[in-house]
Residue frames relative to the residue before (quaternion, step in Angstrom):
aa qw qx qy qz dx dy dz
X 1.0000 0.0000 0.0000 0.0000 0.00 0.00 0.00
X 0.4656 -0.6785 0.5050 0.2604 3.52 -0.98 0.91
X 0.4486 -0.7042 0.4832 0.2636 3.61 -0.87 1.07
X 0.3751 -0.7051 0.5636 0.2110 3.55 -1.11 0.77
X 0.7612 0.2560 -0.1811 0.5676 3.63 1.16 -0.24
X 0.0641 -0.8507 0.5214 0.0201 3.58 0.50 1.19
X 0.6377 0.5286 -0.3398 0.4455 3.62 0.95 -0.70
X 0.6602 0.4981 -0.3087 0.4699 3.48 0.92 -0.99
X 0.6507 0.5221 -0.3223 0.4472 3.63 0.87 -0.96
X 0.6294 0.5204 -0.3443 0.4630 3.70 0.94 -0.77
X 0.6951 0.4824 -0.2919 0.4460 3.54 0.81 -0.93
X 0.6522 0.5233 -0.3015 0.4581 3.54 1.14 -0.75
X 0.6299 0.5141 -0.3466 0.4678 3.49 0.99 -0.89
X 0.6269 0.5263 -0.3749 0.4352 3.68 0.91 -0.77
X 0.6410 0.5381 -0.3264 0.4394 3.57 0.85 -0.96
X 0.7157 0.4776 -0.2498 0.4441 3.58 0.67 -1.18
X 0.6584 0.5141 -0.3212 0.4462 3.61 0.99 -0.85
X 0.7175 0.4267 -0.2412 0.4950 3.62 1.08 -0.70
X 0.4871 0.6944 -0.4170 0.3266 3.58 1.24 -0.15
X 0.0337 0.7714 -0.6327 0.0581 3.53 -0.82 0.96
X 0.6215 -0.5297 0.3860 0.4292 3.67 -1.20 0.35
X 0.1497 0.7980 -0.5581 0.1712 3.56 -0.80 1.03
X 0.4075 -0.6936 0.5331 0.2620 3.52 -1.31 0.17
X 0.0475 -0.8174 0.5740 -0.0087 3.59 -0.82 0.86
X 0.4327 -0.6813 0.5302 0.2597 3.64 -1.16 0.42
X 0.4542 -0.6877 0.5008 0.2645 3.57 -0.97 1.01
X 0.4953 -0.6697 0.4710 0.2903 3.51 -1.00 0.90
X 0.7026 0.4936 -0.2598 0.4419 3.65 1.08 -0.59
X 0.8377 0.2045 -0.0779 0.5005 3.45 0.53 -1.22
X 0.4150 -0.7543 0.4252 0.2793 3.52 1.42 -0.04
X 0.4670 0.6488 -0.4448 0.4040 3.60 1.19 0.34
X 0.5076 -0.6566 0.4887 0.2691 3.58 -1.23 0.62
X 0.0234 0.7968 -0.6031 0.0278 3.59 -0.98 0.69
X 0.3924 -0.7371 0.5039 0.2208 3.60 -1.01 0.61
X 0.2042 -0.6689 0.6931 0.1744 3.52 -1.37 0.61
X 0.2443 -0.7961 0.5516 0.0468 3.49 -0.44 1.44
X 0.6354 -0.5261 0.3831 0.4156 3.61 -1.28 0.17
X 0.5942 0.5525 -0.3539 0.4651 3.56 1.25 -0.48
X 0.6099 0.5565 -0.3170 0.4667 3.52 1.14 -0.79
X 0.6587 0.5052 -0.3219 0.4553 3.58 0.94 -0.93
X 0.6632 0.4921 -0.3319 0.4559 3.67 0.87 -0.84
X 0.6388 0.5062 -0.3532 0.4593 3.56 1.04 -0.67
X 0.6323 0.5601 -0.3079 0.4379 3.62 0.99 -0.82
X 0.6743 0.4786 -0.2678 0.4945 3.48 1.08 -0.98
X 0.6011 0.5691 -0.3539 0.4355 3.67 0.96 -0.65
X 0.7714 0.3364 -0.1616 0.5154 3.60 1.05 -0.93
X 0.3073 -0.7951 0.4546 0.2585 3.48 1.40 -0.20
X 0.3827 0.6589 -0.5177 0.3890 3.42 0.70 1.37
X 0.4542 -0.6586 0.5058 0.3227 3.61 -1.11 0.32
X 0.6261 -0.5579 0.3769 0.3933 3.55 -1.19 0.49
X 0.4660 -0.6764 0.4931 0.2866 3.75 -0.92 0.76
X 0.4090 -0.6903 0.5568 0.2149 3.44 -1.26 0.74
X 0.6080 0.5106 -0.3182 0.5182 3.58 1.35 0.09
X 0.4636 -0.6628 0.4972 0.3140 3.50 -1.23 0.59
X 0.7017 -0.4610 0.2763 0.4677 3.68 -1.05 0.22
X 0.6392 0.5467 -0.3161 0.4389 3.56 0.94 -0.89
X 0.7010 0.4574 -0.2756 0.4726 3.55 0.87 -0.86
X 0.6245 0.5229 -0.3463 0.4655 3.60 1.07 -0.59
X 0.6307 0.5380 -0.3153 0.4619 3.49 1.18 -0.76
X 0.6367 0.5253 -0.3310 0.4573 3.54 1.05 -0.69
X 0.6484 0.5102 -0.3131 0.4703 3.58 1.09 -0.75
X 0.6425 0.5061 -0.3419 0.4628 3.64 1.05 -0.68
X 0.7242 0.4334 -0.2181 0.4901 3.60 1.07 -0.72
X 0.3833 0.7774 -0.4432 0.2286 3.60 1.27 0.00
X 0.7076 0.4186 -0.2286 0.5214 3.53 1.23 -0.66
X 0.6767 0.5032 -0.3103 0.4389 3.60 1.10 -0.12
X 0.0132 0.7663 -0.6417 0.0281 3.54 -1.18 0.80
X 0.0763 0.8171 -0.5614 0.1067 3.47 -0.40 1.28
X 0.7015 0.4477 -0.2673 0.4858 3.43 1.04 0.73
X 0.8117 0.2765 -0.1444 0.4939 3.63 1.00 -0.61
X 0.0775 -0.7640 0.6373 0.0638 3.59 -1.05 0.64
X 0.1582 -0.8004 0.5771 0.0357 3.48 -1.25 0.77
X 0.4646 -0.6128 0.5446 0.3347 3.52 -1.39 0.19
X 0.1651 0.8068 -0.5571 0.1068 3.68 -0.64 0.76
X 0.5687 -0.6170 0.4318 0.3308 3.55 -1.22 0.60
X 0.4234 -0.6449 0.5681 0.2866 3.53 -1.10 0.66
X 0.2891 -0.8036 0.5050 0.1247 3.50 -0.86 0.99
X 0.3588 0.7180 -0.4995 0.3258 3.58 1.26 0.44
X 0.4762 -0.6889 0.4207 0.3487 3.71 -0.63 0.93
X 0.7611 0.3525 -0.2401 0.4887 3.49 -0.84 0.98
X 0.6386 0.5183 -0.2967 0.4854 3.57 1.30 -0.51
X 0.0690 -0.7961 0.6006 0.0272 3.63 -1.04 0.87
X 0.4527 0.7127 -0.4218 0.3305 3.46 1.34 0.26
X 0.3532 -0.6927 0.5820 0.2380 3.64 -1.29 0.49
X 0.1478 -0.7988 0.5805 0.0564 3.46 -1.03 0.93
X 0.4255 -0.6383 0.5695 0.2954 3.54 -1.38 0.21
X 0.1536 0.8040 -0.5524 0.1578 3.52 -0.54 1.20
X 0.5197 -0.6261 0.4716 0.3400 3.58 -1.28 0.51
X 0.5579 0.6140 -0.3578 0.4287 3.51 1.36 -0.19
X 0.3643 -0.7592 0.4915 0.2224 3.65 -0.32 1.21
X 0.5599 -0.6233 0.4371 0.3269 3.64 -1.03 0.77
X 0.6359 0.5462 -0.3376 0.4282 3.62 1.08 -0.43
X 0.6002 0.5709 -0.3860 0.4060 3.52 1.21 -0.40
X 0.4863 -0.7270 0.4220 0.2385 3.62 -0.98 0.86
X 0.4756 0.7097 -0.4328 0.2878 3.60 1.18 0.23
X 0.4597 -0.6271 0.5518 0.3015 3.63 -1.12 0.64
X 0.0188 -0.8345 0.5474 -0.0598 3.46 -0.48 1.24
X 0.1809 -0.8207 0.5405 0.0404 3.53 -0.83 1.13
X 0.5201 -0.6621 0.4166 0.3429 3.57 -0.99 0.74
X 0.7725 -0.4641 0.2278 0.3687 3.48 -1.25 0.56
X 0.7150 0.4555 -0.2529 0.4662 3.51 0.85 -1.11
X 0.6605 0.4834 -0.3223 0.4756 3.60 0.99 -0.74
X 0.6455 0.5412 -0.3542 0.4061 3.65 0.72 -0.92
X 0.7764 0.3874 -0.1575 0.4715 3.56 0.79 -1.06
X 0.5919 0.5636 -0.3436 0.4625 3.50 1.37 0.41
X 0.5044 -0.6140 0.4896 0.3589 3.65 -1.26 -0.10
X 0.3808 0.7343 -0.4824 0.2882 3.68 1.13 0.50
X 0.7911 0.2618 -0.2342 0.5008 3.74 0.97 -0.02
X 0.4683 -0.6934 0.4845 0.2554 3.56 -1.12 0.49
X 0.3540 -0.7355 0.5403 0.2045 3.62 -0.61 1.06
X 0.6393 0.5277 -0.3686 0.4207 3.63 0.98 -0.33
X 0.5211 0.6845 -0.4100 0.3030 3.62 1.15 -0.26
X 0.7461 0.3705 -0.2177 0.5085 3.56 1.13 -0.52
X 0.3734 0.7399 -0.4999 0.2513 3.66 1.13 0.25
X 0.1396 -0.7905 0.5951 0.0396 3.49 -1.24 0.82
X 0.3943 -0.6875 0.5303 0.3013 3.56 -1.01 0.50
X 0.4781 -0.6508 0.4945 0.3214 3.57 -1.08 0.68
X 0.2095 -0.7505 0.6192 0.0974 3.52 -1.13 0.92
X 0.3171 -0.7643 0.5255 0.1979 3.66 -0.26 1.17
X 0.6625 0.5112 -0.3313 0.4359 3.74 1.02 -0.42
X 0.6807 0.4213 -0.2937 0.5224 3.66 1.21 0.03
X 0.6123 -0.5595 0.4195 0.3688 3.45 -1.34 0.49
X 0.5916 -0.6022 0.4278 0.3230 3.58 -1.06 0.92
X 0.7025 0.5039 -0.2515 0.4352 3.48 0.95 -1.16
X 0.6112 0.5201 -0.3527 0.4812 3.61 1.06 -0.76
X 0.6720 0.4987 -0.3166 0.4467 3.63 0.87 -0.88
X 0.6244 0.5621 -0.3161 0.4407 3.51 1.10 -0.90
X 0.6609 0.5097 -0.2893 0.4687 3.56 0.95 -1.01
X 0.6466 0.5024 -0.3297 0.4698 3.65 0.91 -0.89
X 0.6480 0.5209 -0.3205 0.4539 3.60 1.05 -0.73
X 0.6172 0.5349 -0.3415 0.4651 3.61 0.99 -0.79
X 0.6852 0.5212 -0.3110 0.4027 3.54 0.96 -0.77
X 0.7135 0.4039 -0.2228 0.5274 3.66 1.23 -0.41
X 0.6492 0.4988 -0.3804 0.4302 3.68 0.99 -0.34
X 0.4480 -0.7234 0.4579 0.2574 3.61 -0.73 0.94
X 0.1498 -0.7958 0.5799 0.0892 3.53 -0.97 0.79
X 0.5625 -0.6351 0.3984 0.3486 3.58 -1.07 0.44
X 0.4292 -0.7270 0.4784 0.2418 3.53 -0.64 0.95
X 0.7580 0.1087 -0.0222 0.6428 3.49 1.30 -0.65
X 0.1428 -0.7735 0.6165 0.0352 3.56 -0.72 1.08
X 0.3319 0.7361 -0.5286 0.2620 3.62 -0.39 1.11
X 0.5515 -0.6448 0.4226 0.3186 3.47 -0.99 1.01
X 0.5233 -0.6961 0.3984 0.2879 3.53 -1.01 0.85
X 0.6218 0.5317 -0.3350 0.4674 3.56 1.30 -0.24
X 0.4750 0.6598 -0.4566 0.3614 3.67 1.09 0.17
X 0.1495 -0.7963 0.5836 0.0540 3.58 -0.88 0.96
X 0.8433 0.0239 -0.0719 0.5321 3.48 -0.99 1.10
X 0.5120 0.6131 -0.4464 0.4033 3.58 0.75 1.05
X 0.1522 0.8570 -0.4879 0.0656 3.56 1.01 0.62
X 0.7380 0.3325 -0.2088 0.5488 3.60 1.23 -0.50
X 0.5710 0.5189 -0.4313 0.4676 3.52 0.98 0.90
X 0.2092 -0.8191 0.5318 0.0504 3.49 -1.02 0.72
X 0.8338 0.2697 -0.1989 0.4387 3.67 -1.17 0.68
X 0.6186 0.5994 -0.3445 0.3734 3.59 1.15 -0.44
X 0.1893 -0.7669 0.6025 0.1139 3.59 -1.26 0.25
X 0.8490 0.0785 -0.1341 0.5051 3.48 -1.08 1.00
X 0.3450 0.7303 -0.4851 0.3352 3.52 1.07 0.96
X 0.0972 -0.7820 0.6132 0.0560 3.53 -1.31 0.43
X 0.8729 0.0127 -0.0600 0.4841 3.53 -1.06 0.94
X 0.3779 0.7202 -0.4785 0.3310 3.48 0.88 1.06
X 0.0813 -0.7951 0.6007 0.0165 3.62 -1.16 0.69
X 0.8502 -0.0435 -0.0695 0.5201 3.37 -0.91 1.22
X 0.3250 0.7044 -0.5117 0.3692 3.49 0.88 1.27
X 0.1619 -0.7658 0.6211 0.0403 3.50 -1.00 1.05
X 0.8690 0.0081 -0.0089 0.4947 3.56 -0.22 1.17
X 0.4884 0.6571 -0.4924 0.2953 3.52 -1.04 0.85
X 0.2103 -0.7607 0.5945 0.1541 3.55 -1.33 -0.02
X 0.9024 0.0227 -0.0133 0.4302 3.45 -1.16 0.69
X 0.4525 0.6788 -0.4250 0.3923 3.44 1.00 1.02
X 0.1573 -0.7968 0.5806 0.0570 3.71 -1.08 0.56
X 0.8472 0.1443 -0.1475 0.4895 3.48 -1.21 0.75
X 0.3799 0.6882 -0.5099 0.3494 3.63 0.71 1.09
X 0.0671 -0.7779 0.6248 -0.0043 3.53 -1.17 0.96
X 0.8740 0.0584 -0.0093 0.4822 3.60 -1.21 0.61
X 0.5258 0.6089 -0.4070 0.4326 3.55 0.83 0.98
X 0.2352 -0.7517 0.6046 0.1184 3.47 -1.47 0.21
X 0.8668 0.0568 -0.0826 0.4884 3.61 -0.95 0.91
X 0.2761 0.7636 -0.5214 0.2622 3.54 0.60 1.22
X 0.0677 -0.8276 0.5565 -0.0286 3.61 -0.63 1.10
X 0.8688 -0.0303 0.0071 0.4941 3.54 -1.04 0.97
X 0.5428 0.6261 -0.3800 0.4112 3.56 1.03 0.95
X 0.1911 -0.7869 0.5796 0.0913 3.66 -1.21 0.37
X 0.8521 0.1316 -0.1252 0.4908 3.47 -1.28 0.71
X 0.3191 0.7430 -0.4860 0.3317 3.51 0.67 1.22
X 0.0190 0.7886 -0.6129 0.0447 3.64 -1.06 0.83
X 0.8672 0.0637 -0.0481 0.4916 3.54 -1.11 0.82
X 0.5017 0.6520 -0.3998 0.4043 3.59 0.91 0.85
X 0.1920 -0.7759 0.5937 0.0923 3.50 -1.35 0.39
X 0.8736 -0.0418 -0.0398 0.4832 3.51 -1.00 1.04
X 0.2568 0.7542 -0.5519 0.2463 3.56 0.15 1.37
X 0.1654 -0.7746 0.6093 0.0368 3.50 -1.18 0.73
X 0.8410 -0.1255 0.0251 0.5257 3.56 -0.65 1.11
X 0.3685 0.6821 -0.5162 0.3640 3.50 0.65 1.37
X 0.0996 -0.7780 0.6194 0.0341 3.56 -1.12 0.78
X 0.8422 0.1377 -0.1115 0.5092 3.52 -0.90 0.95
X 0.3603 0.7577 -0.4491 0.3072 3.53 0.69 1.10
X 0.0090 0.7543 -0.6564 0.0009 3.60 -1.02 0.84
X 0.8569 -0.0156 -0.0657 0.5111 3.48 -0.94 1.02
X 0.3015 0.7266 -0.5422 0.2951 3.57 0.70 1.23
X 0.0768 -0.7791 0.6202 0.0490 3.56 -1.02 0.75
X 0.8535 -0.0750 0.0313 0.5147 3.56 -0.75 1.12
X 0.4074 0.6821 -0.5067 0.3348 3.59 0.57 1.20
X 0.1001 -0.7972 0.5947 0.0274 3.56 -1.16 0.52
X 0.8447 0.1201 -0.1214 0.5073 3.48 -1.28 0.69
X 0.4370 0.6794 -0.4529 0.3774 3.66 0.87 0.89
X 0.1641 -0.8032 0.5707 0.0477 3.50 -1.35 0.60
X 0.8388 -0.0783 0.0036 0.5388 3.62 -0.52 1.15
X 0.3710 0.7082 -0.5244 0.2929 3.46 0.59 1.19
X 0.1712 -0.7643 0.6166 0.0794 3.63 -1.09 0.67
X 0.8372 -0.0116 -0.0716 0.5420 3.65 -0.94 1.06
X 0.3214 0.7145 -0.5345 0.3170 3.42 0.75 1.18
X 0.0743 -0.8347 0.5455 -0.0104 3.67 -0.79 1.06
X 0.8588 0.0129 0.0101 0.5120 3.52 -0.88 0.85
X 0.5125 0.6302 -0.4114 0.4135 3.65 0.97 0.90
X 0.0648 -0.8237 0.5594 0.0666 3.47 -1.33 0.23
X 0.7952 0.2183 -0.1772 0.5373 3.62 -1.02 0.54
X 0.4809 0.6532 -0.4486 0.3752 3.64 0.88 0.83
X 0.1854 -0.8065 0.5596 0.0444 3.60 -0.94 0.93
X 0.8521 -0.0995 -0.0166 0.5135 3.59 -0.88 1.17
X 0.3835 0.7034 -0.5002 0.3285 3.48 0.61 1.21
X 0.1711 -0.7917 0.5816 0.0750 3.58 -1.07 0.79
X 0.8486 0.0911 -0.0925 0.5129 3.57 -1.11 0.70
X 0.3723 0.7113 -0.5211 0.2895 3.50 0.53 1.16
X 0.0873 -0.7784 0.6173 0.0744 3.55 -1.21 0.39
X 0.8775 -0.0093 -0.0391 0.4778 3.51 -0.87 0.98
X 0.3590 0.7161 -0.5017 0.3263 3.55 0.91 1.05
X 0.1563 -0.7515 0.6375 0.0662 3.35 -1.45 0.59
X 0.8467 0.0014 -0.0216 0.5317 3.61 -1.01 0.97
X 0.4057 0.7168 -0.4858 0.2926 3.53 0.68 0.90
X 0.0942 -0.7914 0.6026 0.0409 3.53 -1.01 0.91
X 0.0860 0.8159 -0.5635 0.0968 3.53 -0.77 1.01
X 0.1221 -0.7738 0.6207 0.0332 3.56 -0.61 1.20
X 0.1044 -0.8431 0.5222 0.0743 3.60 -0.31 1.05
X 0.5777 0.5975 -0.4141 0.3711 3.59 1.18 -0.12
């Protein structure tokens, strides 16, 4: 297939052909990081130039739109509304934010913020200006969730508090990414777990505390990387 960007491809080929393992300085944090031979093979496979940012700063950029830990009080920006809502969107952010009921309704016109593309201006500048006028949801939560007013991103949840993400779970508090589980507190990324406290990435477990990266374990405490383990300590 004939390339539609021959000049770009030629410049990229030159960069990749001359690329060797080396150390460079991150443009943001000013720390040194290495470009290894494995990194070079990866870049050539996807045909992208090496980044000028270190892995940590690149991770921050990828997570810039994600918030799985903090909620704030902020004003609802729906015209005529004066109420304060609880939202993961910080009040210092310049985004227009609508409350849950309005955002997922037909009460506002999505054509009201449309803009014509200006070929004489930078795409990123135009994209940023568009982001500042397009309303976003102050709360993202599945409509089928019950009694989960202080939970976000989940779907088909019931009786959850301060939960960020999950599906079909019940009685969950202070956790994130909980799926098909019940009676969970202070945990992260669980699947089919019941009665968990301080669990991280566990599945098919029952009544475990401080269990990490384990599965099919029953009534276990302080375990790591365990499988099909049963421990009654009483």
